[in-house]
C-alpha positions as CSV (number, residue, x, y, z in Angstrom):
1,M,-72.7,71.1,123.6
2,I,-75.5,71.1,121.0
3,M,-77.6,73.3,123.2
4,A,-74.8,75.9,123.4
5,S,-74.5,75.8,119.6
6,D,-78.2,76.4,119.2
7,K,-78.2,79.4,121.5
8,K,-75.2,80.8,119.7
9,N,-76.9,80.3,116.3
10,E,-80.1,81.9,117.7
11,K,-78.1,84.9,119.0
12,F,-76.3,85.2,115.6
13,L,-79.6,85.2,113.8
14,K,-81.0,87.9,116.1
15,T,-77.9,90.1,115.5
16,Q,-78.2,89.5,111.7
17,L,-81.9,90.5,111.7
18,I,-81.2,93.7,113.7
19,L,-78.5,94.6,111.2
20,A,-81.0,93.9,108.3
21,V,-83.8,95.9,109.8
22,I,-81.8,99.1,110.0
23,P,-82.6,100.7,106.7
24,T,-79.0,101.7,105.7
25,F,-76.9,100.3,103.0
26,V,-73.9,99.8,105.2
27,T,-75.6,97.8,108.0
28,Q,-77.4,95.5,105.6
29,L,-74.1,94.8,103.7
30,I,-72.5,94.0,107.1
31,A,-75.2,91.4,107.6
32,F,-74.6,89.9,104.2
33,Y,-70.9,89.9,104.7
34,R,-71.1,88.0,107.9
35,I,-72.9,85.1,106.2
36,Q,-70.6,85.2,103.2
37,K,-73.2,86.5,100.8
38,L,-71.7,89.9,100.1
39,I,-71.9,89.9,96.3
40,N,-75.6,88.7,96.4
41,G,-76.3,91.4,99.0
42,I,-74.8,94.1,96.8
43,I,-76.9,92.9,93.9
44,I,-80.0,93.0,96.0
45,E,-79.2,96.4,97.4
46,V,-78.6,97.9,94.0
47,I,-81.9,96.5,92.6
48,I,-83.7,97.8,95.7
49,F,-82.1,101.2,95.2
50,F,-83.3,101.5,91.6
51,V,-86.8,100.2,92.4
52,D,-87.0,102.8,95.2
53,L,-85.8,105.5,92.9
54,V,-88.4,104.7,90.3
55,I,-91.1,104.7,93.0
56,Q,-89.9,108.0,94.4
57,M,-89.8,109.6,91.0
58,S,-93.3,108.4,90.0
59,I,-95.2,108.8,93.2
60,S,-95.2,112.1,95.2
61,W,-93.1,112.3,98.4
62,P,-95.0,111.0,101.4
63,F,-96.7,108.2,99.5
64,G,-93.7,107.1,97.6
65,M,-91.7,106.8,100.9
66,I,-94.5,104.8,102.5
67,I,-94.2,102.3,99.6
68,S,-90.4,102.2,99.2
69,L,-89.4,102.1,102.9
70,P,-91.0,98.6,103.6
71,I,-89.4,97.3,100.3
72,S,-86.0,98.5,101.4
73,I,-86.3,96.9,104.8
74,L,-88.3,93.7,104.2
75,V,-86.5,92.4,101.1
76,P,-83.0,92.4,102.7
77,L,-84.6,91.1,106.0
78,Y,-86.1,88.1,104.1
79,Y,-82.8,87.2,102.4
80,V,-80.6,87.8,105.5
81,R,-82.9,85.5,107.6
82,K,-83.0,82.8,104.9
83,W,-79.3,82.8,104.2
84,T,-78.4,83.0,107.9
85,L,-80.4,79.9,108.6
86,E,-78.7,78.1,105.7
87,F,-75.3,79.4,107.0
88,N,-76.0,78.1,110.5
89,K,-77.1,74.8,109.1
90,T,-74.0,74.3,107.0
91,K,-71.8,75.5,109.8
92,S,-73.2,73.0,112.3
93,Q,-72.6,70.1,109.8
94,F,-68.9,70.5,110.2
């Protein structure tokens, strides 16, 4: 029973990370919604949007994109992974 739960949690984490890696606002919000952190996810996405906007305005096109794309992928990925592990841990306690 515990082994099946671990595999299910691992599959859930992989799905969440796939959603977070796709650099679109919608898929990343779906990942945040599934772990019940939608408001936090929206705040993170808005902050990332404005940081990316400032980078794009101050640095010319190809170089600004090289800097802003990893930011827009890695920051949500970090928080989705962190909060998914916490979500799985609290879910398994009940």
